[in-house]
C-alpha positions as CSV (number, residue, x, y, z in Angstrom):
1,X,0.0,-0.4,0.0
2,X,1.2,3.8,-0.7
3,X,-0.5,7.3,-0.1
4,X,-1.3,9.4,-2.9
5,X,-2.5,13.0,-2.7
6,X,-3.2,14.9,-6.3
7,X,-4.8,19.0,-5.8
8,X,-5.8,21.9,-7.9
9,X,-5.9,25.1,-6.1
10,X,-6.0,29.0,-6.1
11,X,-3.1,29.3,-4.0
12,X,0.3,27.5,-3.5
13,X,-0.6,23.6,-2.9
14,X,3.0,22.4,-1.3
15,X,1.8,23.2,2.2
16,X,-1.1,21.8,1.8
17,X,0.8,18.3,-0.2
18,X,3.1,17.9,2.7
19,X,0.3,18.2,5.4
20,X,-1.8,15.7,3.7
21,X,0.8,13.0,3.2
22,X,1.6,13.1,7.0
23,X,-2.0,12.6,7.7
24,X,-1.5,9.5,5.2
25,X,1.9,8.4,6.7
26,X,0.6,5.3,8.3
27,X,-0.1,4.3,4.2
28,X,4.0,4.2,3.8
29,X,7.2,5.1,5.3
30,X,9.9,4.0,3.7
31,X,10.0,7.2,1.1
32,X,8.0,10.4,0.1
33,X,7.6,13.2,-2.6
34,X,5.7,16.1,-3.8
35,X,5.6,17.7,-7.6
36,X,4.4,20.6,-8.4
37,X,3.6,23.0,-11.3
38,X,3.7,26.4,-12.2
39,X,4.7,28.1,-15.8
40,X,4.5,24.8,-17.5
41,X,7.4,23.8,-15.5
42,X,7.6,20.6,-12.8
43,X,9.1,21.1,-9.5
44,X,9.8,18.0,-7.3
45,X,11.7,16.4,-4.3
46,X,11.3,13.4,-3.5
47,X,14.0,10.7,-1.1
48,X,13.6,7.9,1.3
49,X,12.2,8.1,4.6
50,X,9.2,9.8,6.8
51,X,7.7,12.7,5.5
52,X,9.5,14.7,8.2
53,X,12.6,13.3,7.1
54,X,12.2,13.9,3.5
55,X,11.4,17.9,3.4
56,X,13.4,20.6,4.5
57,X,12.1,24.4,3.9
58,X,14.5,25.0,1.3
59,X,12.5,22.0,-0.1
60,X,9.3,23.4,0.2
61,X,10.1,27.0,-1.0
62,X,11.1,25.1,-4.5
63,X,8.4,23.0,-4.8
64,X,6.4,26.3,-6.5
65,X,3.0,26.1,-8.1
66,X,-1.2,26.0,-7.5
67,X,-1.7,22.0,-8.1
68,X,0.5,18.9,-7.6
69,X,0.6,15.5,-6.0
70,X,2.3,13.6,-3.6
71,X,2.8,10.2,-2.4
72,X,4.3,8.0,0.2
73,X,6.1,4.9,0.0
74,X,5.7,1.3,1.4
75,X,7.3,-0.5,-0.4
76,X,5.3,-3.9,-2.6
77,X,7.1,-4.4,-6.0
78,X,11.3,-3.3,-6.3
79,X,13.8,-2.6,-3.6
80,X,12.9,-1.5,-0.6
81,X,16.7,0.1,-0.4
82,X,16.1,2.1,-4.0
83,X,15.8,5.5,-3.6
84,X,15.4,5.5,-7.7
85,X,11.9,4.0,-6.7
86,X,10.8,7.1,-4.4
87,X,7.8,8.6,-6.4
88,X,6.5,10.8,-8.4
89,X,8.2,9.1,-11.2
90,X,8.1,11.3,-14.4
91,X,7.9,11.3,-18.4
92,X,8.8,13.9,-20.7
93,X,7.3,12.2,-24.2
94,X,5.4,12.7,-26.0
95,X,4.2,14.7,-22.5
96,X,5.2,15.9,-19.8
97,X,3.6,13.3,-16.6
98,X,4.0,13.2,-12.9
99,X,2.7,10.4,-11.7
100,X,2.0,8.7,-8.1
101,X,0.5,5.1,-7.8
102,X,-1.1,3.3,-5.4
103,X,-1.4,-0.6,-5.8
104,X,0.6,-3.1,-7.6
105,X,0.3,-4.6,-11.4
106,X,0.1,-8.7,-11.6
107,X,1.2,-8.3,-15.7
108,X,4.2,-5.4,-15.1
109,X,6.8,-8.3,-16.6
110,X,4.5,-9.4,-19.8
111,X,3.8,-5.4,-20.0
112,X,7.9,-4.3,-19.9
113,X,8.1,-6.7,-22.7
114,X,5.6,-5.2,-24.9
115,X,6.9,-1.5,-24.4
116,X,10.0,-2.7,-24.8
117,X,9.2,-4.7,-27.9
118,X,6.6,-2.3,-29.4
119,X,6.0,0.8,-27.7
120,X,10.1,1.6,-27.9
121,X,10.0,2.6,-24.4
122,X,12.3,1.4,-21.8
123,X,12.5,1.2,-18.0
124,X,14.4,2.2,-15.7
125,X,13.6,0.7,-12.4
126,X,12.1,-2.4,-10.7
127,X,8.9,-0.4,-9.9
128,X,5.8,-1.2,-11.7
129,X,4.7,2.3,-11.0
130,X,7.0,3.6,-13.8
131,X,5.4,0.5,-16.0
132,X,2.1,2.5,-15.4
133,X,3.1,5.7,-16.1
134,X,4.8,4.5,-19.8
135,X,2.0,2.7,-20.4
136,X,-0.2,6.2,-20.1
137,X,2.1,8.0,-21.6
138,X,2.0,5.7,-24.8
139,X,-1.6,5.2,-24.6
140,X,-2.1,9.4,-24.4
141,X,0.2,9.7,-27.7
142,X,-1.8,7.1,-29.6
143,X,-5.2,8.7,-28.9
144,X,-4.0,12.6,-29.1
145,X,-4.6,14.8,-32.1
146,X,-1.6,16.1,-33.2
147,X,0.5,17.6,-30.4
148,X,-2.4,18.9,-28.2
149,X,-4.8,17.1,-25.8
150,X,-8.3,17.3,-25.0
151,X,-11.0,15.9,-22.5
152,X,-11.6,13.0,-24.9
153,X,-8.4,12.0,-25.9
154,X,-7.6,11.4,-22.2
155,X,-10.1,9.3,-21.1
156,X,-9.7,6.9,-24.0
157,X,-6.0,6.8,-23.0
158,X,-7.2,5.9,-19.6
159,X,-9.6,3.1,-21.2
160,X,-6.5,1.8,-22.8
161,X,-4.8,1.8,-20.1
162,X,-7.3,-0.4,-17.8
163,X,-7.2,-2.6,-21.0
164,X,-3.5,-3.1,-21.2
165,X,-2.3,-3.8,-17.5
166,X,-4.1,-6.2,-14.8
167,X,-3.8,-5.8,-10.8
168,X,-4.9,-2.8,-8.8
169,X,-4.0,0.9,-8.7
170,X,-5.2,4.2,-7.6
171,X,-3.1,6.9,-9.6
172,X,-3.1,10.7,-9.6
173,X,-1.5,12.2,-13.0
174,X,-0.1,15.6,-13.6
175,X,-0.7,16.4,-17.6
176,X,2.0,19.5,-18.4
177,X,-0.3,22.3,-19.2
178,X,-3.8,20.3,-18.8
179,X,-4.1,19.5,-15.2
180,X,-4.8,16.7,-12.9
181,X,-5.8,13.2,-13.8
182,X,-7.2,10.2,-11.4
183,X,-8.3,7.2,-12.1
184,X,-8.9,3.6,-10.2
185,X,-9.0,-0.1,-11.2
186,X,-12.3,-1.6,-12.8
187,X,-12.4,-3.7,-9.1
188,X,-12.2,-0.5,-7.5
189,X,-9.6,-2.6,-5.1
190,X,-7.3,0.1,-4.0
191,X,-9.3,3.1,-2.4
192,X,-9.3,7.1,-4.1
193,X,-11.7,9.8,-3.0
194,X,-12.1,13.1,-4.3
195,X,-12.7,16.4,-2.2
196,X,-13.8,20.0,-3.0
197,X,-13.1,23.4,-1.4
198,X,-14.6,26.2,-2.4
199,X,-12.3,29.3,-2.0
200,X,-12.5,32.8,-2.8
201,X,-10.6,32.2,-6.3
202,X,-13.1,29.4,-7.4
203,X,-13.3,25.7,-6.7
204,X,-10.6,23.9,-5.3
205,X,-10.5,19.9,-6.0
206,X,-8.1,17.3,-4.1
207,X,-8.3,13.9,-4.4
208,X,-6.5,11.1,-1.8
209,X,-6.1,7.8,-0.7
210,X,-8.2,8.4,2.3
211,X,-10.9,10.5,3.6
212,X,-9.5,11.6,6.3
213,X,-6.9,13.8,4.4
214,X,-10.1,15.1,3.3
215,X,-11.6,16.2,6.4
216,X,-8.3,17.1,7.7
217,X,-6.9,19.2,4.8
218,X,-10.4,21.4,5.2
219,X,-12.0,19.9,2.1
220,X,-15.3,18.7,1.7
221,X,-15.8,14.7,0.3
222,X,-17.5,14.4,-2.4
223,X,-17.7,11.2,-2.9
224,X,-15.4,7.9,-3.8
225,X,-13.9,7.7,-7.2
226,X,-15.7,4.8,-8.8
227,X,-14.4,1.6,-10.0
228,X,-12.7,2.2,-13.7
229,X,-13.3,5.7,-13.3
230,X,-11.3,8.7,-14.0
231,X,-11.3,12.1,-13.3
232,X,-9.7,14.9,-14.9
233,X,-9.2,18.5,-13.0
234,X,-7.8,20.9,-15.5
235,X,-5.9,23.7,-13.9
236,X,-9.1,26.6,-14.5
237,X,-10.7,23.8,-11.7
238,X,-13.0,22.7,-14.0
239,X,-13.5,19.4,-13.4
240,X,-14.6,16.3,-16.2
241,X,-15.4,12.6,-15.2
242,X,-15.8,9.4,-17.0
243,X,-16.1,5.3,-16.2
244,X,-13.5,4.0,-19.2
245,X,-14.0,0.6,-17.8
246,X,-17.4,-0.5,-16.7
247,X,-19.5,-3.9,-15.8
248,X,-16.5,-5.2,-13.6
249,X,-17.5,-6.3,-10.3
250,X,-16.3,-3.9,-7.4
251,X,-14.6,-5.6,-4.8
252,X,-12.7,-3.4,-2.6
253,X,-10.2,-4.7,-0.2
254,X,-10.8,-6.2,3.0
255,X,-7.3,-5.9,4.6
256,X,-7.7,-1.6,4.6
257,X,-11.3,-2.4,6.8
258,X,-9.0,-4.7,9.1
259,X,-6.0,-3.0,9.4
260,X,-4.6,-0.8,6.8
261,X,-6.9,2.5,6.6
262,X,-7.2,4.9,9.6
263,X,-10.3,4.5,11.9
264,X,-11.5,7.8,11.0
265,X,-11.6,7.4,7.2
266,X,-14.8,6.4,5.0
267,X,-14.2,4.1,2.1
268,X,-16.5,3.2,-0.7
269,X,-18.9,4.2,2.1
270,X,-18.1,2.2,4.6
271,X,-16.8,3.6,8.0
272,X,-13.7,2.1,9.1
273,X,-14.5,2.7,12.4
274,X,-17.5,1.2,12.6
275,X,-16.8,-1.8,10.2
276,X,-14.0,-3.0,13.1
277,X,-16.6,-2.3,15.9
278,X,-19.0,-4.9,13.9
279,X,-16.1,-7.0,13.5
280,X,-15.8,-7.5,17.6
281,X,-19.8,-7.6,17.7
282,X,-19.4,-11.3,14.8
283,X,-16.8,-12.2,17.4
284,X,-18.6,-11.8,20.1
285,X,-21.4,-13.9,18.7
286,X,-18.7,-16.5,17.7
287,X,-17.7,-16.8,21.0
288,X,-20.5,-17.1,22.9
289,X,-21.6,-19.8,20.4
290,X,-18.4,-21.9,19.9
291,X,-16.3,-20.9,23.0
292,X,-18.2,-20.7,26.2
293,X,-16.1,-22.7,28.3
294,X,-13.7,-19.9,28.5
295,X,-13.7,-18.3,31.6
296,X,-12.3,-14.8,30.3
297,X,-11.6,-11.9,33.0
298,X,-10.5,-9.1,30.9
299,X,-10.5,-8.5,27.5
300,X,-7.2,-6.6,26.1
301,X,-6.7,-5.2,22.9
302,X,-3.0,-4.7,21.3
303,X,-3.0,-1.6,20.0
304,X,-4.0,0.3,18.1
305,X,-6.2,-0.8,14.8
306,X,-7.7,-3.8,17.1
307,X,-9.5,-1.2,20.0
308,X,-12.8,-0.8,18.2
309,X,-12.9,-5.2,18.1
310,X,-12.1,-5.7,21.4
311,X,-14.4,-2.9,23.1
312,X,-17.1,-4.0,21.2
313,X,-16.6,-7.8,21.9
314,X,-16.1,-6.7,25.5
315,X,-19.3,-5.1,25.8
316,X,-21.0,-8.0,24.5
317,X,-19.6,-10.7,26.2
318,X,-20.1,-8.3,29.6
319,X,-16.3,-8.6,30.7
320,X,-14.3,-5.5,31.9
321,X,-12.5,-3.8,28.9
322,X,-8.8,-2.9,29.5
323,X,-5.7,-1.2,28.6
324,X,-2.5,-3.5,28.7
325,X,0.0,-2.2,26.8
326,X,1.1,0.9,26.4
327,X,2.6,1.7,22.6
328,X,6.0,3.3,21.8
329,X,4.4,5.9,18.6
330,X,8.6,6.4,17.4
331,X,8.7,2.9,16.5
332,X,7.5,1.8,12.8
333,X,5.0,-0.9,12.2
334,X,6.5,-4.5,12.3
335,X,4.3,-5.8,10.1
336,X,6.2,-3.8,7.2
337,X,10.0,-4.3,9.1
338,X,11.8,-6.3,6.3
339,X,13.6,-9.4,8.8
340,X,12.5,-11.6,11.1
341,X,15.1,-11.0,13.7
342,X,14.3,-7.3,13.5
343,X,10.7,-7.8,13.9
344,X,11.2,-9.9,16.7
345,X,13.5,-7.3,18.8
346,X,10.9,-4.1,17.8
347,X,7.9,-6.1,19.2
348,X,9.5,-5.2,23.0
349,X,10.8,-1.8,21.9
350,X,7.7,-1.0,20.7
351,X,5.2,-2.3,23.2
352,X,5.5,-2.9,26.9
353,X,2.9,-4.6,29.5
354,X,0.7,-3.3,32.0
355,X,1.2,-5.6,34.5
356,X,-1.3,-5.0,37.0
357,X,-4.2,-5.9,34.5
358,X,-2.6,-9.4,33.9
359,X,-1.5,-10.5,37.1
360,X,-3.3,-13.4,37.9
361,X,-5.9,-12.9,35.3
362,X,-7.6,-15.0,32.4
363,X,-7.0,-12.8,29.4
364,X,-8.2,-12.8,26.0
365,X,-6.0,-10.5,23.6
366,X,-7.5,-9.1,20.5
367,X,-5.6,-8.0,17.4
368,X,-7.0,-7.2,14.4
369,X,-5.2,-10.5,12.2
370,X,-2.5,-12.7,12.8
371,X,0.0,-12.5,9.5
372,X,3.3,-14.4,10.5
373,X,2.5,-14.8,14.2
374,X,5.7,-13.6,15.2
375,X,4.2,-10.3,16.6
376,X,1.9,-12.7,18.6
377,X,4.2,-14.7,20.0
378,X,6.5,-12.2,21.2
379,X,3.0,-10.7,22.8
380,X,1.6,-13.5,24.6
381,X,5.3,-14.1,25.8
382,X,5.0,-10.6,27.5
383,X,1.6,-11.5,29.3
384,X,2.9,-14.4,30.7
385,X,5.7,-12.5,32.3
386,X,3.7,-9.8,33.4
387,X,1.6,-12.7,35.7
388,X,-1.5,-14.1,33.5
389,X,-2.6,-17.2,34.6
390,X,-4.3,-18.3,30.8
391,X,-3.5,-16.4,27.7
392,X,-6.6,-16.4,25.3
393,X,-5.8,-14.9,21.7
394,X,-8.7,-13.7,19.5
395,X,-8.2,-11.9,16.0
396,X,-11.0,-9.9,14.0
397,X,-9.7,-11.1,10.7
398,X,-9.5,-15.1,9.7
399,X,-6.5,-16.8,8.9
400,X,-4.4,-15.3,6.9
401,X,-3.5,-18.3,4.3
402,X,-2.3,-16.6,0.9
403,X,-0.1,-14.0,-0.5
404,X,-1.4,-10.7,-1.3
405,X,-0.5,-9.5,-5.0
406,X,-3.0,-6.0,-4.5
407,X,-0.6,-3.8,-3.2
408,X,0.1,-5.2,0.1
409,X,3.3,-6.7,1.0
410,X,2.0,-10.1,2.3
411,X,5.4,-12.4,3.1
412,X,5.7,-15.8,1.0
413,X,3.3,-18.2,2.1
414,X,6.5,-20.1,3.6
415,X,6.0,-17.3,5.5
416,X,2.6,-16.8,6.9
417,X,2.0,-18.8,10.1
418,X,-1.3,-20.0,8.7
419,X,-0.9,-21.1,5.5
420,X,-0.1,-25.1,6.2
421,X,-1.1,-25.1,9.8
422,X,-4.6,-25.6,11.6
423,X,-6.2,-23.4,14.3
424,X,-5.1,-25.8,17.0
425,X,-1.3,-26.1,15.9
426,X,-1.1,-21.9,15.4
427,X,-2.5,-21.9,19.1
428,X,0.7,-24.3,20.1
429,X,3.0,-22.4,18.0
430,X,2.5,-18.8,19.4
431,X,1.7,-19.8,23.1
432,X,-1.9,-19.4,23.3
433,X,-3.8,-21.8,25.4
434,X,-7.0,-21.1,22.9
435,X,-7.0,-19.2,19.8
436,X,-10.4,-17.5,18.2
437,X,-10.1,-16.6,14.3
438,X,-13.2,-14.8,12.8
439,X,-14.9,-16.5,10.6
440,X,-14.8,-15.1,6.9
441,X,-18.4,-15.3,6.7
442,X,-19.1,-13.1,9.3
443,X,-16.3,-10.6,8.1
444,X,-18.0,-10.5,5.1
445,X,-21.2,-9.5,7.0
446,X,-19.7,-7.0,9.5
447,X,-18.3,-4.9,6.7
448,X,-20.6,-5.7,4.1
449,X,-23.9,-4.6,6.5
450,X,-22.3,-1.2,6.7
451,X,-23.0,-0.8,2.6
452,X,-25.0,-3.5,1.7
453,X,-24.1,-2.1,-1.9
454,X,-21.1,-3.5,-2.0
455,X,-21.9,-7.3,-2.0
456,X,-18.5,-8.7,-2.8
457,X,-14.7,-7.8,-1.2
458,X,-11.1,-8.5,-2.2
459,X,-10.6,-11.3,0.5
460,X,-7.3,-13.3,-1.7
461,X,-5.3,-13.5,1.2
462,X,-7.7,-15.6,3.1
463,X,-9.3,-17.1,1.0
464,X,-7.2,-17.5,-2.2
465,X,-9.6,-16.4,-4.6
466,X,-7.8,-13.2,-7.0
467,X,-10.6,-11.6,-8.1
468,X,-9.0,-9.8,-11.5
469,X,-8.6,-14.1,-12.7
470,X,-5.3,-13.7,-13.9
471,X,-3.1,-14.7,-11.0
472,X,-1.3,-18.4,-11.8
473,X,0.7,-20.7,-9.2
474,X,3.6,-20.1,-11.6
475,X,2.7,-16.0,-11.0
476,X,3.0,-16.9,-6.8
477,X,5.7,-18.7,-7.3
478,X,8.0,-16.2,-9.4
479,X,6.7,-13.6,-7.2
480,X,8.0,-15.4,-4.1
481,X,11.3,-16.1,-5.8
482,X,11.8,-12.6,-6.4
483,X,11.2,-11.6,-3.1
484,X,13.8,-13.9,-1.4
485,X,16.3,-12.7,-4.2
486,X,15.3,-9.3,-2.9
487,X,15.4,-9.8,0.8
488,X,18.5,-11.4,-0.1
489,X,20.1,-8.5,-1.8
490,X,18.6,-6.0,0.8
491,X,20.2,-7.8,3.5
492,X,23.7,-8.0,1.6
493,X,23.0,-4.4,1.3
494,X,22.7,-3.7,4.8
495,X,25.7,-5.4,6.1
496,X,27.6,-4.1,3.4
497,X,26.5,-0.1,5.4
498,X,27.7,-1.6,8.3
499,X,31.1,-2.5,7.7
500,X,31.2,1.1,6.1
501,X,29.9,2.7,9.0
502,X,32.1,0.5,11.2
503,X,35.3,1.1,9.0
504,X,34.5,5.1,9.3
505,X,34.2,4.9,12.8
506,X,37.3,3.3,13.5
507,X,38.8,5.8,11.1
508,X,37.3,8.6,13.0
509,X,38.6,7.3,16.2
510,X,41.7,6.9,15.2
511,X,41.8,10.3,13.7
512,X,40.6,11.6,17.9
513,X,43.7,9.4,19.3
514,X,46.0,11.4,16.7
């Protein structure tokens, strides 16, 4: 997942984009970038790290103009340590384009071959976002009338892009001299919303991955961008839209509601917070129905995204709810950390138990999901060390048994604790006295009841059913092989950096001694 923003305003947008990326920081902590435009010229700054670390005052001053895009990156395809893959990406032929993308293309290798052999375009990085940018550039060239573009040509180009590419994507694109383009994949897997602000100088539009950015930046949420829809806002603030790839089933990503999105966001008309409350309600009913023998003294959430589910679960079971862990908010998400040893170490740095809430009690821990099991195992151990008599674990999501290929960096199946284990075996593996998983049908009902018009969700990591219909066993094997190679290369790069740092330290010490 990544966070994307696009804005057309009546005043300079550099601060607006910076503030918006900070609101979306939870969607990507690896790299960040902003591009703006003024008088036909693009300005861009991007780099690795958190938003606050990438941008300095001098960088912000150079980001001139009243329209632009922003991106915070969470690596899914390509190298996590390659600064060249920070976004936005730029291409100047046949039209100046800047693109920021959230998602993952499942046929990017095939598209690279097509572009090299037929489109005569060269891809410089391993990022599928650069592939998407070049496919769009080629389609714009094919549909433009001479050297100029109009809305009709742009919408036809997006339709051509959506015919050629497969997977999940939401994108914002700056077209030099014309305006801001945004589009979403035909299944609406990755989220994208649009908001409006009526300013003194005219209408302003903001497009973002989540509605929370619309709210915080003072815009009014208009609606979600529909599956397969393209929205075009010219630099004068005129808006046009068209569904360029109709007829596909709408299937938003279920993991957005379970874990990824902020609770104060609305995605496809569904409150993320309310969906997590509903998950707790359905999970409580399952415990009453199937695990009434458990003598639970207290319900404790694993912060932060499991809190709404845990509170509702405790309420429905009429059992005390307590905060048992204090979170250090200056440690990154363990879900996205690139090594098992690093993840294991970080859990203790990230959470600390309040011993009084555990001592002598049968504790039900509630988490949003269990992916590798590393975090769950460490937390259960922490609960026992704090004096818990028995430790039960409940997951608001079903077992994660399959890889996600639509923009979430799910581990390979070998790393997924549930890929080849029963629930009893998983409980033994993580050290729980009992383990309760949400049933998939209950999860769908919990989220779906908040917007009955959505009848299908993208749930491939739970059931192995890939909505785009193009994901084969061979493709998944290739993803796993690529991931293993990437992690080995990343580990090698980091080891080399550590050796260089140690060598530099030795030299510095020698200098001090001299």
